[in-house]
C-alpha positions as CSV (number, residue, x, y, z in Angstrom):
1,M,41.0,14.5,30.1
2,A,42.9,16.9,27.9
3,S,42.2,14.9,24.7
4,S,38.5,14.8,25.6
5,N,38.5,18.6,25.9
6,V,40.2,18.9,22.5
7,S,37.7,16.6,20.8
8,M,34.8,18.5,22.3
9,T,36.3,21.8,21.1
10,E,36.7,20.3,17.6
11,A,33.1,19.1,17.6
12,T,31.8,22.4,18.8
13,G,33.8,24.3,16.3
14,K,32.1,22.7,13.3
15,N,30.1,25.0,11.0
16,I,27.2,24.1,8.8
17,D,29.3,23.5,5.7
18,A,31.3,20.7,7.5
19,T,30.9,17.1,6.4
20,P,27.8,15.7,8.1
21,Q,28.5,13.3,10.9
22,A,26.4,11.9,13.7
23,G,27.0,13.4,17.1
24,H,28.6,16.6,15.9
25,N,27.9,19.9,17.5
26,I,27.3,22.6,14.8
27,S,27.4,26.3,15.3
28,H,25.5,28.5,12.9
29,E,24.5,32.2,13.3
30,G,25.0,32.1,17.0
31,K,22.9,28.9,17.6
32,E,24.1,25.5,18.6
33,Y,22.8,22.2,17.0
34,T,23.3,18.5,17.5
35,T,23.5,16.3,14.4
36,I,21.3,13.2,14.4
37,K,21.8,10.6,11.6
38,E,19.0,8.4,10.2
39,G,19.6,6.4,7.0
40,L,22.0,8.5,5.0
41,A,20.6,11.8,6.1
42,H,21.6,14.1,8.9
43,I,19.3,16.6,10.6
44,L,20.3,19.4,13.0
45,V,18.4,19.5,16.3
46,P,18.7,22.7,18.4
47,H,20.3,22.4,21.8
48,G,17.7,22.3,24.5
49,V,15.1,20.4,22.6
50,P,14.4,17.2,24.6
51,T,14.9,14.7,21.7
52,S,16.5,11.3,21.9
53,T,17.2,8.5,19.4
54,D,16.7,5.9,22.1
55,P,13.2,4.3,21.7
56,K,13.3,3.0,25.3
57,L,13.1,6.2,27.2
58,S,11.3,6.4,30.5
59,K,7.8,7.5,30.8
60,E,8.9,10.9,32.3
61,D,11.2,11.5,29.3
62,T,8.6,10.7,26.8
63,Q,6.2,13.2,28.3
64,K,8.9,15.9,27.8
65,Q,10.0,14.9,24.4
66,Q,8.8,16.7,21.3
67,V,8.6,15.2,17.9
68,F,11.4,17.2,16.3
69,Y,12.8,13.8,15.7
70,N,10.8,10.7,16.5
71,P,12.7,7.4,16.4
72,I,9.5,5.5,16.6
73,Q,8.7,6.6,13.0
74,Q,12.0,5.2,11.6
75,F,10.2,2.0,10.5
76,N,7.8,4.1,8.5
77,R,10.6,6.1,6.8
78,D,12.8,3.0,6.1
79,L,9.8,1.3,4.6
80,S,8.8,4.4,2.6
81,V,12.3,4.7,1.1
82,L,12.3,1.1,-0.1
83,A,8.7,1.2,-1.4
84,I,9.3,4.5,-3.4
85,K,12.6,3.1,-4.7
86,T,10.8,-0.1,-5.9
87,F,8.0,1.9,-7.5
88,G,10.5,4.3,-9.1
89,Q,12.5,1.5,-10.7
90,D,9.3,0.4,-12.4
91,L,8.4,3.9,-13.5
92,I,12.0,4.7,-14.8
93,Q,12.1,1.4,-16.7
94,R,8.9,2.2,-18.5
95,R,10.0,5.8,-19.3
96,L,13.3,4.5,-20.7
97,K,11.4,2.1,-23.0
98,K,9.2,5.0,-24.2
99,H,12.2,7.1,-24.8
100,E,13.9,4.4,-26.8
101,Q,10.8,3.9,-28.9
102,F,10.6,7.6,-29.6
103,Q,14.3,7.7,-30.5
104,K,13.8,4.7,-32.9
105,K,10.8,6.4,-34.4
106,G,12.7,9.6,-35.0
107,E,15.6,7.6,-36.5
108,R,13.3,5.9,-38.9
109,K,11.8,9.2,-40.0
110,R,15.3,10.7,-40.6
111,Q,16.3,7.6,-42.6
112,R,13.2,7.8,-44.7
113,A,13.8,11.5,-45.4
114,L,17.4,10.8,-46.4
115,E,16.3,8.0,-48.7
116,T,13.6,10.2,-50.3
117,R,16.1,13.1,-50.8
118,S,18.7,10.7,-52.3
119,A,16.1,9.4,-54.8
120,E,15.1,12.9,-55.7
121,E,18.7,13.9,-56.3
122,N,19.2,10.9,-58.6
123,T,16.0,11.8,-60.5
124,V,17.1,15.4,-61.0
125,A,20.5,14.3,-62.1
126,A,19.0,11.9,-64.6
127,E,16.6,14.4,-66.1
128,T,18.9,17.5,-66.2
129,P,20.2,18.3,-69.8
130,K,23.9,18.3,-70.1
131,V,26.2,20.1,-72.5
132,N,29.2,18.0,-73.4
133,G,28.5,15.8,-70.5
134,I,28.5,18.6,-68.0
135,Q,25.4,19.8,-66.2
136,T,24.4,23.4,-67.0
137,T,25.3,26.1,-64.6
138,E,21.7,27.1,-64.1
139,E,20.6,23.6,-63.2
140,A,23.5,23.0,-60.9
141,A,22.7,26.3,-59.0
142,S,19.0,25.3,-58.7
143,K,20.0,21.9,-57.3
144,K,22.4,23.5,-54.9
145,R,19.7,25.9,-53.6
146,K,17.3,23.0,-53.2
147,L,19.8,20.9,-51.2
148,A,20.6,24.0,-49.0
149,G,16.9,24.5,-48.3
150,D,16.5,20.8,-47.3
151,E,19.4,21.0,-44.9
152,A,18.1,24.2,-43.4
153,D,14.7,22.6,-42.8
154,E,16.4,19.5,-41.2
155,G,18.4,21.7,-38.8
156,A,15.5,24.1,-38.0
157,V,14.2,24.3,-34.4
158,P,10.8,22.7,-34.2
159,S,7.8,24.8,-33.4
160,K,6.3,24.9,-29.9
161,K,3.3,22.8,-31.0
162,Q,5.6,20.2,-32.6
163,R,7.8,20.0,-29.4
164,V,4.7,19.4,-27.3
165,V,3.5,16.6,-29.6
166,N,7.0,15.0,-29.5
167,E,7.2,15.2,-25.7
168,Q,3.8,13.6,-25.3
169,E,4.7,10.8,-27.6
170,A,7.8,10.1,-25.4
171,G,5.7,10.2,-22.2
172,H,7.7,13.0,-20.5
173,E,8.5,16.7,-20.7
174,A,12.3,16.5,-20.6
175,V,14.8,16.9,-23.4
176,Q,14.2,14.0,-25.9
177,N,17.7,13.5,-27.2
178,D,20.9,12.5,-25.4
179,S,22.6,15.7,-24.3
180,T,26.2,16.7,-24.9
181,G,28.5,17.0,-21.9
182,A,31.1,19.7,-21.2
183,N,33.8,17.8,-23.0
184,G,31.7,17.0,-26.0
185,E,30.8,13.4,-24.9
186,R,27.3,12.2,-25.2
187,T,25.5,11.7,-21.9
188,P,22.5,9.3,-21.8
189,W,19.1,10.8,-21.2
190,R,17.9,10.7,-17.6
191,P,14.2,10.1,-16.9
192,P,12.7,12.6,-14.5
193,F,11.5,11.4,-11.1
194,S,9.9,13.9,-8.8
195,I,8.8,13.5,-5.2
196,L,6.7,15.8,-2.9
197,D,7.0,15.6,0.8
198,A,3.9,17.7,1.4
199,L,4.1,18.0,5.2
200,S,7.8,18.0,5.7
201,A,8.5,19.5,9.2
202,T,12.3,19.1,9.5
203,G,12.6,17.7,6.0
204,L,14.0,14.4,7.1
205,R,11.9,12.4,4.7
206,A,12.9,14.6,1.8
207,L,16.6,14.3,2.8
208,R,16.4,10.5,2.9
209,Y,14.6,10.3,-0.5
210,A,17.3,12.5,-2.1
211,H,20.1,10.6,-0.5
212,E,18.9,7.0,-0.9
213,I,16.9,7.1,-4.1
214,P,19.6,7.6,-6.7
215,F,17.3,8.3,-9.7
216,A,15.3,11.1,-7.9
217,T,15.8,14.2,-9.9
218,A,13.7,16.7,-7.9
219,V,12.4,16.6,-4.3
220,T,10.2,19.3,-2.8
221,A,9.9,19.7,0.9
222,N,6.8,21.7,1.8
223,D,5.6,23.1,5.1
224,M,3.3,26.0,6.0
225,S,5.4,27.0,9.0
226,Q,8.1,29.5,8.1
227,N,10.2,28.2,11.0
228,A,10.0,24.6,9.7
229,V,11.0,25.7,6.2
230,E,14.1,27.5,7.7
231,S,14.9,24.3,9.5
232,I,14.5,22.4,6.2
233,K,16.8,24.8,4.3
234,L,19.4,24.5,7.1
235,N,19.3,20.7,6.9
236,V,19.5,20.7,3.1
237,Q,22.5,23.0,3.2
238,H,24.2,20.8,5.8
239,N,23.5,17.7,3.7
240,K,24.7,19.5,0.5
241,L,21.6,18.7,-1.4
242,E,20.7,22.2,-2.7
243,E,20.6,20.9,-6.3
244,T,18.0,18.2,-5.6
245,I,15.8,19.5,-2.8
246,T,13.6,22.6,-3.0
247,A,12.1,24.0,0.2
248,N,8.6,25.6,-0.2
249,T,6.6,27.6,2.3
250,G,2.8,27.1,1.8
251,N,-0.4,25.4,2.7
252,A,-0.1,21.9,1.4
253,I,-3.6,21.8,0.1
254,A,-3.3,25.1,-1.9
255,Y,0.1,24.1,-3.1
256,M,-1.1,20.7,-4.5
257,Y,-4.2,22.3,-6.1
258,S,-1.9,24.6,-8.0
259,F,-0.9,21.6,-10.2
260,C,-4.4,21.1,-11.5
261,D,-3.5,22.3,-15.0
262,K,0.2,21.4,-15.2
263,K,2.5,18.5,-14.7
264,G,2.8,17.4,-11.1
265,Y,4.8,14.9,-9.1
266,D,5.5,11.2,-9.6
267,V,5.3,10.5,-5.8
268,I,3.4,12.4,-3.2
269,D,4.0,11.6,0.5
270,L,1.3,12.6,3.0
271,D,2.4,12.1,6.6
272,P,0.4,14.5,8.8
273,Y,-0.5,14.7,12.4
274,G,-3.8,12.9,12.7
275,T,-5.8,12.3,9.5
276,A,-4.7,12.7,5.9
277,A,-8.3,13.0,4.7
278,P,-8.2,16.8,4.1
279,F,-5.2,16.4,1.8
280,I,-6.3,13.5,-0.4
281,D,-8.3,15.4,-3.0
282,S,-5.6,17.9,-3.7
283,A,-3.0,15.2,-3.8
284,I,-5.0,13.4,-6.5
285,Q,-4.9,16.7,-8.5
286,A,-1.1,17.0,-8.1
287,I,-0.1,13.5,-8.9
288,N,1.0,12.4,-12.4
289,D,-0.6,9.5,-14.3
290,D,0.8,6.3,-12.9
291,G,2.1,8.1,-9.8
292,L,2.4,6.8,-6.3
293,L,0.5,8.2,-3.4
294,C,1.8,7.4,0.1
295,V,-0.6,8.1,3.0
296,T,-0.2,7.9,6.7
297,C,-3.1,8.4,9.2
298,T,-2.5,8.4,12.9
299,D,-6.1,9.0,14.1
300,S,-6.8,5.4,15.0
301,A,-9.4,6.6,17.6
302,I,-11.4,7.7,14.5
303,F,-10.9,5.1,11.8
304,A,-10.6,2.1,14.2
305,S,-13.0,2.9,17.0
306,H,-16.8,3.1,17.4
307,G,-16.7,6.0,19.8
308,Y,-16.8,8.7,17.1
309,L,-18.6,7.1,14.3
310,E,-20.0,10.5,13.1
311,K,-16.5,11.8,12.8
312,T,-15.3,8.7,11.0
313,Y,-18.0,9.2,8.4
314,S,-17.2,12.9,7.9
315,Q,-13.5,12.1,7.4
316,Y,-13.6,8.9,5.4
317,G,-17.1,8.6,4.0
318,G,-17.9,5.4,5.9
319,L,-18.6,3.9,9.4
320,P,-15.9,2.0,11.3
321,F,-15.8,-1.7,11.8
322,K,-16.4,-2.5,15.5
323,G,-14.4,-5.4,16.8
324,E,-11.0,-7.0,16.7
325,P,-10.5,-6.5,12.9
326,C,-11.2,-2.8,13.3
327,H,-7.7,-1.8,12.1
328,E,-8.2,-3.7,8.8
329,G,-11.5,-2.0,8.6
330,G,-9.7,1.3,9.0
331,L,-7.4,0.4,6.1
332,R,-10.4,-0.2,3.9
333,L,-12.1,3.0,5.0
334,I,-9.0,5.0,4.0
335,L,-8.6,3.2,0.7
336,H,-12.3,3.9,0.1
337,A,-11.7,7.6,0.7
338,I,-8.8,7.7,-1.7
339,A,-10.6,5.6,-4.4
340,S,-13.8,7.7,-4.3
341,S,-11.8,10.9,-4.5
342,A,-9.7,9.7,-7.4
343,A,-12.8,8.4,-9.3
344,R,-14.2,11.9,-9.6
345,Y,-11.4,12.7,-12.0
346,G,-11.4,9.4,-13.9
347,M,-8.5,8.1,-11.8
348,A,-8.4,4.5,-10.6
349,I,-6.3,3.3,-7.6
350,E,-4.4,0.1,-7.1
351,P,-3.2,-0.6,-3.5
352,L,0.4,-1.8,-3.6
353,L,0.9,-2.2,0.1
354,S,-1.6,-1.4,3.0
355,L,-0.4,-1.8,6.5
356,S,-1.6,-1.3,10.0
357,I,1.5,-0.4,12.1
358,D,1.7,0.4,15.8
359,Y,-0.7,3.3,16.3
360,Y,-1.1,4.3,12.6
361,I,-1.9,3.2,9.1
362,R,0.4,3.5,6.1
363,V,-0.8,2.8,2.5
364,F,1.1,2.9,-0.8
365,V,-1.4,3.4,-3.7
366,R,-0.7,3.6,-7.5
367,V,-3.0,6.1,-9.2
368,R,-3.5,6.0,-12.9
369,K,-5.8,7.6,-15.4
370,A,-8.2,4.7,-16.2
371,P,-11.9,5.7,-16.7
372,T,-12.7,2.0,-17.6
373,D,-11.3,0.8,-14.3
374,V,-13.2,3.5,-12.4
375,K,-16.5,1.9,-13.6
376,L,-15.5,-1.2,-11.5
377,L,-15.3,0.8,-8.2
378,A,-19.0,0.3,-7.2
379,G,-18.6,-3.4,-7.5
380,K,-15.5,-3.3,-5.3
381,T,-17.1,-1.2,-2.6
382,M,-18.8,-3.1,0.3
383,I,-20.8,-2.6,3.4
384,V,-20.5,-5.1,6.3
385,Y,-23.2,-6.6,8.5
386,H,-21.4,-7.3,11.8
387,C,-22.7,-9.2,14.9
388,E,-20.3,-7.4,17.3
389,T,-22.5,-7.8,20.4
390,G,-23.1,-11.5,19.8
391,C,-20.9,-14.1,18.2
392,G,-18.7,-11.7,16.2
393,A,-19.7,-13.1,12.7
394,W,-19.9,-10.8,9.7
395,T,-21.3,-10.8,6.2
396,T,-20.2,-8.5,3.4
397,Q,-22.5,-6.9,0.8
398,F,-21.0,-5.3,-2.4
399,L,-22.9,-2.2,-3.7
400,A,-22.9,-3.4,-7.4
401,R,-22.0,-6.4,-9.5
402,N,-19.3,-6.5,-12.2
403,K,-20.2,-9.3,-14.5
404,V,-17.7,-10.6,-17.1
405,T,-19.0,-11.1,-20.6
406,K,-17.5,-11.2,-24.1
407,N,-17.9,-8.7,-26.9
408,K,-18.4,-9.5,-30.6
409,N,-14.7,-10.1,-31.0
410,G,-14.7,-12.6,-28.1
411,D,-12.7,-10.2,-25.9
412,P,-13.7,-10.0,-22.2
413,M,-15.8,-7.0,-21.1
414,Y,-17.8,-6.1,-18.0
415,K,-21.4,-5.3,-17.5
416,Y,-22.4,-3.3,-14.4
417,G,-25.6,-3.9,-12.5
418,F,-27.2,-3.5,-9.1
419,A,-26.4,-6.1,-6.4
420,Q,-29.2,-8.1,-4.9
421,G,-29.8,-7.2,-1.3
422,P,-29.8,-7.5,1.5
423,S,-27.2,-10.2,2.0
424,A,-28.0,-10.6,5.7
425,D,-30.9,-10.4,8.1
426,Q,-31.1,-7.7,10.8
427,H,-30.5,-10.6,13.2
428,C,-27.4,-12.8,13.1
429,E,-28.2,-16.2,11.5
430,H,-25.9,-17.9,14.0
431,C,-26.7,-16.4,17.4
432,G,-29.8,-14.3,16.8
433,H,-28.3,-11.0,18.1
434,K,-28.7,-7.8,16.2
435,T,-26.3,-6.9,13.4
436,H,-24.9,-3.4,12.7
437,L,-23.7,-1.8,9.6
438,S,-20.1,-0.7,8.8
439,G,-18.8,1.0,5.7
440,P,-19.0,1.6,2.8
441,M,-15.4,0.6,2.5
442,Y,-12.9,-0.7,-0.1
443,G,-13.5,-4.4,-0.9
444,G,-10.6,-5.2,-3.2
445,P,-7.2,-6.7,-2.3
446,L,-5.0,-4.7,0.1
447,H,-1.7,-5.6,-1.5
448,N,0.0,-6.3,-4.8
449,V,2.0,-9.5,-4.6
450,G,4.5,-8.5,-7.3
451,F,5.2,-5.2,-5.5
452,I,5.8,-6.9,-2.1
453,E,8.2,-9.4,-3.7
454,R,10.2,-6.6,-5.3
455,V,10.5,-4.7,-2.0
456,L,11.7,-7.9,-0.3
457,A,14.3,-8.2,-3.1
458,Q,15.4,-4.7,-2.2
459,L,16.0,-5.7,1.4
460,N,18.7,-8.1,0.2
461,E,20.8,-5.1,-1.0
462,V,20.6,-2.9,2.1
463,D,22.5,-3.1,5.4
464,R,21.2,-3.0,8.9
465,E,23.3,0.1,9.9
466,T,21.4,2.2,7.4
467,Y,18.1,0.4,7.8
468,P,18.0,-0.9,11.5
469,T,14.3,-1.8,11.1
470,K,15.2,-4.2,8.3
471,D,14.2,-7.3,10.2
472,R,10.8,-5.9,11.1
473,I,10.1,-4.8,7.5
474,Q,11.0,-8.3,6.3
475,G,8.7,-10.0,8.8
476,M,5.7,-7.6,8.1
477,L,6.1,-7.9,4.4
478,H,6.2,-11.7,4.5
479,T,3.0,-11.7,6.6
480,A,1.3,-9.3,4.1
481,L,2.4,-11.5,1.2
482,E,0.9,-14.5,2.9
483,E,-2.3,-12.7,3.3
484,M,-2.7,-12.6,-0.4
485,T,-1.2,-16.0,-1.3
486,F,-2.5,-17.9,1.8
487,G,1.1,-19.2,2.2
488,V,1.3,-20.7,-1.3
489,K,4.9,-20.5,-2.5
490,Q,5.3,-18.2,-5.6
491,E,7.4,-19.3,-8.5
492,K,10.6,-17.3,-8.5
493,S,11.8,-15.7,-11.7
494,N,15.4,-16.9,-11.3
495,G,14.5,-20.4,-10.0
496,E,16.0,-19.8,-6.5
497,Q,14.4,-20.2,-3.1
498,Q,15.2,-16.6,-2.3
499,T,14.6,-14.0,-5.0
500,H,17.6,-11.7,-5.5
501,V,16.8,-10.3,-9.0
502,L,13.4,-9.5,-10.3
503,D,12.1,-7.6,-13.3
504,P,11.6,-4.0,-12.1
505,L,8.2,-3.8,-13.8
506,I,5.5,-4.4,-11.2
507,P,2.7,-6.6,-12.6
508,K,-0.7,-4.9,-12.7
509,A,-3.4,-6.6,-10.6
510,D,-6.8,-7.4,-12.1
511,P,-8.8,-4.2,-11.5
512,A,-12.0,-6.2,-10.9
513,D,-10.6,-8.4,-8.1
514,I,-12.5,-8.3,-4.9
515,D,-11.8,-9.8,-1.5
516,H,-14.6,-12.2,-0.4
517,H,-12.9,-12.9,3.0
518,P,-11.6,-9.5,4.1
519,F,-11.3,-9.9,7.9
520,F,-9.7,-12.2,10.4
521,F,-10.9,-13.7,13.7
522,I,-9.1,-14.6,17.0
523,P,-9.6,-18.2,18.2
524,S,-9.7,-17.2,21.9
525,S,-12.5,-14.7,21.2
526,V,-14.6,-17.3,19.3
527,A,-14.0,-19.8,22.2
528,K,-15.1,-17.2,24.7
529,V,-18.6,-17.0,23.0
530,I,-19.4,-20.6,23.8
531,H,-17.5,-20.7,27.1
532,C,-14.9,-23.4,26.1
533,S,-11.2,-23.4,26.3
534,A,-9.5,-21.9,23.3
535,P,-8.0,-24.4,20.8
536,P,-4.3,-24.1,20.0
537,L,-3.7,-22.0,16.9
538,A,-2.0,-24.9,15.1
539,A,-4.9,-27.3,15.9
540,L,-7.5,-24.9,14.5
541,R,-5.5,-24.1,11.4
542,G,-5.0,-27.9,10.9
543,A,-8.8,-28.5,11.2
544,L,-9.5,-25.8,8.6
545,R,-6.9,-27.1,6.2
546,H,-8.0,-30.7,6.7
547,A,-11.5,-29.6,5.6
548,G,-10.0,-28.0,2.4
549,F,-9.9,-24.4,3.4
550,R,-7.0,-22.0,3.0
551,V,-5.6,-20.4,6.2
552,T,-3.1,-17.7,6.9
553,M,-2.6,-14.9,9.5
554,S,-3.2,-11.1,9.4
555,H,-0.4,-8.6,9.7
556,C,-2.7,-6.5,11.9
557,K,-2.7,-8.7,15.0
558,P,-0.8,-11.7,16.3
559,G,-2.8,-14.9,16.9
560,S,-5.2,-14.0,14.1
561,I,-6.6,-16.4,11.5
562,K,-7.7,-15.4,8.0
563,T,-9.5,-18.1,6.1
564,D,-11.9,-18.6,3.2
565,A,-14.1,-20.7,5.4
566,S,-17.6,-19.3,6.1
567,W,-18.7,-18.6,9.7
568,T,-21.0,-21.6,9.5
569,D,-17.9,-23.7,8.9
570,I,-16.0,-22.0,11.7
571,W,-18.8,-22.6,14.2
572,H,-19.1,-26.2,13.1
573,I,-15.3,-26.7,13.8
574,M,-15.6,-25.0,17.2
575,L,-18.6,-27.2,18.2
576,E,-16.6,-30.2,17.2
577,W,-13.7,-28.9,19.3
578,V,-16.2,-28.9,22.3
579,R,-17.4,-32.4,21.5
580,Q,-13.9,-33.9,20.8
581,R,-11.5,-32.1,23.1
582,A,-13.0,-29.5,25.4
583,P,-16.4,-30.5,27.0
584,L,-18.1,-27.5,28.6
585,K,-17.8,-27.1,32.4
586,N,-20.2,-24.3,32.6
587,A,-22.9,-23.9,29.9
588,P,-23.4,-20.4,28.5
589,K,-26.1,-18.3,30.2
590,K,-29.6,-18.4,28.7
591,G,-30.1,-15.6,26.2
592,S,-26.4,-15.3,25.3
593,A,-25.0,-15.8,21.9
594,G,-23.2,-19.0,22.9
595,H,-26.3,-20.4,24.5
596,T,-28.2,-19.9,21.2
597,I,-25.5,-21.5,19.1
598,M,-25.3,-24.5,21.5
599,A,-29.1,-24.9,21.5
600,K,-29.3,-24.9,17.7
601,A,-26.4,-27.4,17.5
602,S,-28.2,-29.7,19.9
603,A,-31.6,-29.4,18.2
604,T,-30.7,-29.5,14.6
605,G,-26.9,-30.2,14.3
606,Y,-24.6,-27.6,12.9
607,M,-24.0,-28.5,9.3
608,R,-22.0,-27.1,6.4
609,E,-23.8,-24.8,4.0
610,P,-24.3,-26.4,0.6
611,T,-22.1,-25.2,-2.3
612,A,-22.3,-25.8,-6.0
613,N,-19.2,-27.9,-6.1
614,S,-19.4,-29.7,-2.8
615,E,-19.8,-33.4,-2.6
616,P,-21.4,-35.3,0.3
617,V,-19.0,-36.7,2.8
618,A,-19.4,-39.4,5.5
619,A,-21.7,-38.2,8.3
620,V,-20.3,-37.6,11.7
621,A,-22.2,-38.7,14.7
622,A,-24.1,-35.9,16.4
623,A,-22.3,-34.3,19.3
624,P,-23.7,-35.6,22.6
625,A,-24.8,-33.1,25.1
626,P,-22.2,-32.5,27.9
627,N,-24.8,-33.6,30.5
628,A,-28.4,-34.1,31.1
629,Q,-29.0,-30.7,32.6
630,A,-27.4,-29.0,29.7
631,N,-29.4,-31.1,27.3
632,A,-32.6,-30.1,28.9
633,E,-31.6,-26.4,28.8
634,N,-30.6,-26.7,25.2
635,A,-33.9,-28.3,24.3
636,A,-35.8,-25.6,26.0
637,A,-33.7,-22.9,24.3
638,A,-34.3,-24.5,21.0
639,E,-38.1,-24.0,21.6
640,T,-37.5,-20.3,22.6
641,T,-35.3,-19.6,19.5
642,A,-37.7,-21.3,17.0
643,V,-38.5,-17.9,15.6
644,I,-34.9,-17.6,14.3
645,D,-34.6,-18.7,10.7
646,L,-32.3,-21.7,10.4
647,P,-30.1,-21.9,7.3
648,A,-30.6,-24.9,5.0
649,Y,-27.7,-27.0,6.1
650,L,-26.8,-30.3,4.6
651,N,-27.7,-33.6,6.3
652,T,-24.0,-34.4,6.5
653,K,-21.0,-32.7,7.9
654,F,-17.4,-32.5,6.8
655,E,-15.0,-34.4,9.0
656,V,-13.2,-32.3,11.5
657,K,-9.7,-33.4,12.4
658,F,-7.5,-31.2,14.6
659,D,-4.2,-31.9,12.9
660,E,-1.6,-29.7,14.6
661,K,1.1,-30.9,12.3
662,L,-0.9,-29.8,9.3
663,G,-1.5,-26.5,11.0
664,K,2.1,-25.6,11.5
665,D,4.1,-24.0,8.7
666,H,7.7,-25.1,9.1
667,D,8.9,-23.4,6.0
668,R,7.6,-19.9,6.8
669,G,11.0,-18.7,8.1
670,K,11.8,-17.0,11.4
671,Y,10.8,-13.4,10.9
672,V,10.0,-10.5,13.3
673,R,6.3,-10.5,12.3
674,Y,4.9,-8.5,15.2
675,Q,6.6,-5.6,17.0
676,L,6.5,-5.4,20.7
677,A,6.2,-1.8,22.1
678,P,9.5,-1.1,23.7
679,R,8.1,1.4,26.2
680,E,5.0,3.0,27.6
681,N,3.1,5.6,25.7
682,W,4.4,4.2,22.4
683,G,2.9,6.8,20.0
684,P,3.3,10.0,18.0
685,M,4.5,12.1,20.9
686,S,3.9,15.8,21.4
687,R,3.9,18.1,18.4
688,A,7.1,20.1,18.1
689,K,6.7,23.8,19.1
């Protein structure tokens, strides 16, 4: 008992300059704090604030807890550190190459100057008259004055204009040459890498970035609350990071707009309460060319719900997607808001990683000055016709067309034109129900494959004590990677099964790429439309693959299927499921979406849409009606739905085989792909007071 009292006294007696350690009690200016560790950073939480690092608190505790420290968001912060570190290695590598090129260019200039001066000296020496073999005093003095002038010019400080030109050539505003250390040794040039945590609160993100990203040269932690900034300064002092982190008090929007006419930040992190929409335009102004913009939005009731569509449009410039893929629709709405804001200033975006996580969305976007790529944006922006009240099918319509041609030299170039519309009728072609519009929203790829591979390679170098969410990061990134590759194994740079070393340079994606199959579907929901039992996931995946389609899952929701099959193909497979495996016990009610689909199948057969490269396959016998009564009902329904335009299907079908073995991916690895909420009210908690 005595030893316990001694240890408590020692812990209580710590001051703010003590070595940071988790669980310490710190006394400072008459106030008591508890130290909480996350990653390599430590923050001071005042006594009396109901904050816990345990994510499995009871419902009563969560209602009391404030978000002075929110353990739920550790996944977000762990992922952000790894993503920024991966991006930074790419940026630092490119800056080092530019610096080396500048150094070599300067060395060549100096060498040429020395050679020219040497040649001039030899010429002067050859042409100077000599008396008794000795150069005259006057000529020697003239030569000496000339050499002295050349040396003075060589050692002179360049003008301000020349310095600016030199710095722009090297691609940075730092000192161009290697500096001399205190003992006279040469220290290599260090590329600058600056980060802005625009809405910093306690400064935890800024602390982690400074601690865990070794090449970060400057981190700014900004907050408009003076109390928050005082807390940031206290945490910076306790972590001994005064030389790296600068605390700033100010409105984030005004602060970022102040960088309109000067060099800004390489990375800007926006992690607000609710929407980040008000901060996007100013962040574009403050970010450097080829910079990284990290954005979090927690207002899922706006970007992923149809209850406030007028609010969604005012925030993100588009209408939400209604239905199960609503969170992926939210991702595309947010990317559309960022892309359209950047395009006004000749900036193009490239999504490196876009994730729907728990109750929020997190995107990592590379922003570069590229007016040519901006011209492609209209052709990458889409609206969606969605039959959310009927069968759930959707059709996409891009606003413009980007057509590839060749110029006089044979190099590829783009021509931009209007898209033909509309791509869908006001009634769904499958069930006859009304369709509704969503968007406009971003229609390009959500992720960069090379970036995800490099973040996964970073995971091999970190430990679970510092990154306790490592397993979940690994699972979610593998799922996101498969969204882009459809599970096709990528060739590794080192020839190993697991990549440990990758070139730090992140490959640039084709700026004209679009996603023709942007959303997923849930088998149980599709089965519910026609009132049949849901097919096993492996069986449905196997049927799609057997028919030649690519299949994967979405990171947004477990049990999801993303495929390049059309909805005509999906309904054909589902109808074959009813015929082969799951005869209907109760036919869908007359007038429902399922009843219309079954009626059309009975009257005309449900065939595959013709494609330019498709070849006829053996016909499959038409599906018999489940019973005479259903057959009569379907025939009657076919007459009542005759007004619906039927697509021009082929007279043959592709064979449907529910191959569960083909539908299983045995080599995908055992990863934590989907997080289970560890408690009730899993969310952002109450704002700290």
